[in-house]
Residue, then its C-alpha position, 0 to 999 in steps of 0.5 A: m499499500v502507498q500512503v503520501d506523507t505530509n511533503g508529497i512523499e510516498k512511502r509503501v506502509g504494512s508490506l515487510d513487517l514481521g509480527a512480532n510472532e511470527p517466526r522468521t524463515p530460514f534461509g534457503r530453499e523456503f526463503r526462496e519460494k515465500y518471497f522469490s519468483f523464480e520459474d519452477g526447476v531453476v537454480n540462481v547460482n550466477h546471483g552475481s550477474y543479474g541479481a534477483v528481486p523479491k516478488c514484495v520489491i517487484n510489486a513495488k516497482f510495477e505499483y510506482l510504475t502505474k501510479s506515475f501512469a495515473f497523472p503524467e504532469d503530476h508526477f514527473k512537473l512536481n513530484v520526482d525530483k523529491k522521490v529520487n532525492q528521498v532516495r538518494a539520501k537513504v542510500a549515502e546513508i547506506v554507503d556513508a558518503d555526502v548526498e551532495s556527491l550521490v547520484f544514480v545511473t542506470n548501471d555501473t558501466t554507464g557510472i565508468n563511462s561518465v567519468l571517463r568520457n568527461y574528464p579533461f583527459q590530455k593526449g599522453q596522460a595515464v590511466v592505470y588499470c588491470n588484467t582483471s578489470f571488467v572487459a567494459c571498463s577496459s573497452a572505454l579505457k581503450y576507446l580513450r586511448d584511441r580518440v584521445g590518445i592516453e596511455l594506458i597501463e596494465v597491472q598483472i594480478k595472478y592469484p594466490m597475490s597478498n593484498q599487499e602484493i597487489v598493492d604493490a603491483y599499482t604502486e610500482a606501475m604508478d611509480s615508473h610512471s610521471n604521466v599517470k592521472m587515473a587509477l582504474f580498479d574494483t572492490t570486487s571483480s567480476v572474473p575472477a570474483a576476487q576482493l580488492p584492497w580498495q581501500t588502501l590503493c585510494a589513500e596510495c592514489r592519495k600520497r601521488d595525486i593519482l586520481s581514483l577510479v573505484d568499480g563498485a559494480h559488485g559493492i553495495g549489498l555485497s561489502e561494507i561501503k563506507l566512502r568518508q573513509a575509504r575517500p575514493d575520487f569515483f565510485t560506481s556501485n550496482l544495486h541491481k546485482w546485490f541489494f534486490t532492486p530491478v534491474s538496471l540501476a547503480l550509484l556514482y560518487v564523485d567528490k565534491a573536488h571534480h563536480e564542475i567537471i563530470n556529467g552523465v553520459t545524456i547531457s541534462a537539459l538544465y547544463v550550462p555552458e562553460p562560457e556564462i559561468k567564466s563569465g559570471s553571468k551564471k552559476p555553476l549545476a549542482f552535481a546532482d541537478k545534472f543527472c535531472e532532466n536528461g530524458t523522459v525516465d522511469v524513477s520506479n526502479i530508484q523508488s523500490v530501493e526502499d523496499a528493498i531496504a525494507f526487505r533486507n532489515n525487516i526480512c532478512g535480519g539486517e545487512k551482517a545476517i545476509r553477508d555471514y549467511c552468503y560467506k558461509l555458504a559460498i565455503d561451503a559450495a566450493n568444498y563441496m565442488l572442490k571434493e567432486f572434482g578434486t581441484e582448489i579454490l582459488s586462493g590469495k595467500q594470507d589474505t580472504i579474497s572470497n566474499s559471497m562469490i567464489n571461484v573452484r577450478v574444473p578438469l577442463t583442459a582445452p586452451p583458451t584458444q578455444a574458449s568462446q566456442i566452449v562458453s557459448a555450447y557450454t551455456t547453451y547446454i547447462c541453461n536448456k538442460w539444467k536451468t542453472f548457469v554457474p559462469l565459466f572462463y579462462y584464467n591463468g592457465a585453467w579453466w574455473v567457474r565461479l559460484s555466487a551464494q545467497i540468501y534464496l540457496d541452500l547447499d543442495d542447491f550447488k550440489h545440484a549446481t556440481k551436478a549440471v557442472s560435471d555433466t556439462l563439462d562431459h558434453i564439451k569433452s565430447t565435442l571438442 
């Protein structure tokens, strides 16, 4: 049910209150059947790619969307900014950031491009990134290399490595090139799934007056994020991956020092030309306003963030309860799979690189030159026959799969996934 407060702001109430005498549904299959809407037989052990949305959040999204059609002018002209700003404030509190520095964008890739394609790079300046950076991010860098003439410096991360070795690899690249302007690194990389010491890397960038761009695609909802402590220059994070919001939605944080130079990928109708700012005839636009009036946009995904927050707090028991369950399940699932395959978990040295995602080596010896063919055949077979998907990838001389634990899964689901991977690999081997 939607209610409107005295300020004209809509709020959903009542639907996510756990009664005092109502027992909490245990995480796992029972929780999945009660709160999620997967098709019968689907076992979603790939939460890290597209996330999943509780039924109550889906219902809220469509209720907000339907209401926006009831009186479009009231929605778009009078209330949409208030609704978005209300949610911005709540998300800023969760990631410990100034609300004036946080906006919403379509997805993490859009946030990365908003920074890279707006920052005034000069020809010959360099950006440091690594071999495990997400392909969309490295592609954006290559685009800038081709169009602007920046130099790209790729750091090699080959696990097992300690956090200090990763920091050393980045700082060596920074210190050996006098033209480094920016460094790009992940909170947790996608493939292989691995936590990086991103807070330390932010600090090392500050020491050298190098800008830090943090790809937090796997961030909010997966790990604790405290931006006032980490102090990145730029930070992006998908909400639809680990925070239970509908696809697609991400946050973009930009330090106040860079507000004037960063716009959205789509330029707002409110844009103030630079000559008018320099002449003093007009004031610079507030950072958040640059992400308003950039075309007609459905904000129901943003509005439903409040419902996702309520679900996580009231139904799941809070962020720590979610993280603790998922981490233990990821470890248990990986240990089961490695015993079945007689292989290993991808690990750091003395540092833990795993969280709710973890990588297990699989018994496949095909050369990486066949990767595209193998992954395509693997994807088709495992989805069609087993109604599940476990990402398969080649890294550092071996083939691996990535497991994503979530509160709607239990160990039996990963036993099913292990059988699916084993059968699919047998099928692949028979076709090579």
